[in-house]
KOLZA-472783 format. One record per residue (C-alpha): residue in one letter; residue number from 1; x, y, z. Coordinates in pm, 1 decimal, decimal comma. Layout:
N
ATOM   residuo   num         px         py         pz
ATOM         a   NUM          X          Y          Z
...
This chain:
125
ATOM   residuo   num         px         py         pz
ATOM         m     1     -689,4      521,3     1840,4
ATOM         k     2     -679,0      688,3     1549,5
ATOM         k     3     -344,1      624,9     1505,9
ATOM         v     4     -397,6      223,8     1546,7
ATOM         l     5     -655,8      224,7     1310,6
ATOM         f     6     -473,3      407,2     1042,0
ATOM         s     7     -160,7      181,8     1111,9
ATOM         l     8     -391,2     -126,3     1096,6
ATOM         v     9     -527,9       -3,8      764,9
ATOM         c    10     -171,3       39,9      615,4
ATOM         l    11      -63,6     -281,2      725,3
ATOM         v    12     -360,6     -515,8      603,7
ATOM         a    13     -346,6     -283,1      256,1
ATOM         c    14       57,2     -361,2      257,6
ATOM         l    15       -3,6     -733,1      309,5
ATOM         l    16     -235,5     -746,8       10,3
ATOM         v    17      -59,8     -512,5     -281,3
ATOM         t    18       27,7     -694,3     -585,6
ATOM         s    19      278,4     -660,2     -828,3
ATOM         c    20      171,3     -708,6    -1140,5
ATOM         g    21      257,9     -587,8    -1548,5
ATOM         g    22      388,1     -231,7    -1513,7
ATOM         a    23      622,7     -230,1    -1291,0
ATOM         s    24      972,0     -426,5    -1343,5
ATOM         t    25     1050,4     -520,1     -993,3
ATOM         p    26      864,8     -586,0     -646,6
ATOM         a    27     1045,3     -222,0     -528,9
ATOM         d    28      890,7      -46,7     -830,0
ATOM         a    29      531,1     -221,1     -764,5
ATOM         a    30      552,7      -80,2     -390,7
ATOM         a    31      693,7      270,0     -532,0
ATOM         d    32      352,9      262,2     -716,0
ATOM         c    33      115,3      232,7     -445,4
ATOM         v    34      322,5      512,9     -233,7
ATOM         e    35      277,1      758,4     -532,6
ATOM         l    36      -59,1      663,0     -522,7
ATOM         i    37      -91,3      710,0     -161,0
ATOM         k    38      100,5     1040,3     -163,2
ATOM         a    39     -164,1     1150,2     -475,4
ATOM         q    40     -454,2     1009,9     -252,4
ATOM         d    41     -565,5      817,1     -538,9
ATOM         y    42     -750,1      576,4     -400,7
ATOM         e    43     -915,9      414,8     -610,3
ATOM         a    44     -607,9      312,3     -826,2
ATOM         l    45     -457,6      182,5     -471,1
ATOM         v    46     -750,1      -30,0     -440,3
ATOM         e    47     -678,1     -186,5     -780,4
ATOM         t    48     -334,2     -290,1     -683,1
ATOM         i    49     -477,1     -543,3     -398,6
ATOM         d    50     -503,6     -887,1     -431,2
ATOM         f    51     -857,2    -1000,0     -389,9
ATOM         s    52     -814,3    -1364,0     -515,8
ATOM         e    53     -873,7    -1529,5     -200,4
ATOM         v    54    -1199,1    -1358,5     -158,8
ATOM         e    55    -1521,1    -1513,7     -290,5
ATOM         a    56    -1597,6    -1368,1     -624,9
ATOM         d    57    -1966,4    -1222,3     -494,9
ATOM         k    58    -1801,2    -1058,9     -203,5
ATOM         v    59    -1450,3     -856,0     -424,4
ATOM         q    60    -1630,3     -578,0     -508,3
ATOM         e    61    -1797,0     -522,7     -131,7
ATOM         s    62    -1442,4     -554,1      -10,7
ATOM         k    63    -1314,5     -308,1     -254,9
ATOM         d    64    -1607,7      -57,1     -144,3
ATOM         l    65    -1471,9     -162,3      203,3
ATOM         f    66    -1097,2      -47,2      134,1
ATOM         l    67    -1172,5      253,7      -49,3
ATOM         a    68    -1396,3      387,4      228,6
ATOM         l    69    -1118,3      319,4      500,1
ATOM         f    70     -860,2      444,7      251,1
ATOM         k    71    -1031,3      756,3      217,1
ATOM         e    72    -1174,9      836,1      566,3
ATOM         k    73     -845,9      726,5      733,9
ATOM         g    74     -604,1      752,9      493,3
ATOM         g    75     -687,2     1129,2      385,4
ATOM         k    76     -740,4     1249,1      740,5
ATOM         e    77     -406,2     1080,7      837,3
ATOM         m    78     -198,2     1242,3      530,0
ATOM         e    79     -374,9     1578,5      560,3
ATOM         k    80     -272,0     1552,3      940,2
ATOM         k    81      103,4     1454,4      835,6
ATOM         q    82       82,7     1704,5      578,8
ATOM         g    83      128,8     1461,6      291,0
ATOM         i    84      438,7     1238,9      146,0
ATOM         t    85      743,2     1426,4       96,4
ATOM         s    86      949,3     1165,4       25,6
ATOM         y    87     1036,6      803,2       49,6
ATOM         t    88     1351,9      614,1       18,8
ATOM         l    89     1389,5      207,1      -39,1
ATOM         v    90     1543,9       46,9      230,8
ATOM         s    91     1543,6     -330,2      114,8
ATOM         e    92     1387,0     -563,3     -133,5
ATOM         e    93     1398,2     -928,5      -25,3
ATOM         i    94     1222,3    -1167,7     -306,7
ATOM         a    95     1143,3    -1528,3     -236,9
ATOM         e    96     1325,6    -1780,6     -362,3
ATOM         d    97     1042,8    -1908,0     -591,7
ATOM         g    98     1016,3    -1559,3     -736,7
ATOM         k    99      658,8    -1544,3     -688,6
ATOM         s   100      643,9    -1313,1     -344,5
ATOM         a   101      886,6    -1015,5     -193,6
ATOM         v   102      874,1     -829,8      106,4
ATOM         v   103      963,1     -422,0       14,1
ATOM         k   104     1033,3     -167,0      304,7
ATOM         y   105     1046,7      220,7      242,2
ATOM         d   106     1123,7      490,3      456,0
ATOM         i   107      831,1      737,2      433,2
ATOM         t   108      877,0     1089,0      520,3
ATOM         y   109      610,9     1328,9      580,5
ATOM         g   110      526,6     1692,6      522,7
ATOM         d   111      551,3     1739,4      918,3
ATOM         g   112      927,4     1589,3      918,9
ATOM         s   113      797,8     1284,3     1063,3
ATOM         t   114      918,1      935,8      925,6
ATOM         q   115      780,0      600,2      910,1
ATOM         t   116      926,9      240,8      785,1
ATOM         n   117      644,5       72,5      586,7
ATOM         t   118      674,3     -303,6      486,3
ATOM         f   119      465,0     -424,1      148,7
ATOM         n   120      433,1     -784,1       99,0
ATOM         m   121      430,7     -816,8     -270,7
ATOM         v   122      275,2    -1078,3     -423,7
ATOM         l   123      352,1    -1139,8     -834,8
ATOM         v   124       19,4    -1167,0    -1031,9
ATOM         d   125        2,0    -1289,5    -1353,8
């Protein structure tokens, strides 16, 4: 059950991750997110999520919810898997309009397990 919940949290986060300012490509932005997960900097990770579809008065509540989920479930899962040791870009598919992309990374954990994660990126600004 915990694996399903953690996977769901990761999926939701990956669906909402945005590409903005600092990174030059969607793959770079997704790599930045993986680095934030690796460092367990969940506050910064929450700031990469696009909340433009959320009502203005609910944005902070949504951020707090994601932060709590990342800290509780993500932290435990990272501890169990002994953190992230490496990650490799599998693919980057940018939409024709250039406003969205799908990026896939293989992530290797300290316990030797690997997982392919999909990041659905949205260009903001």
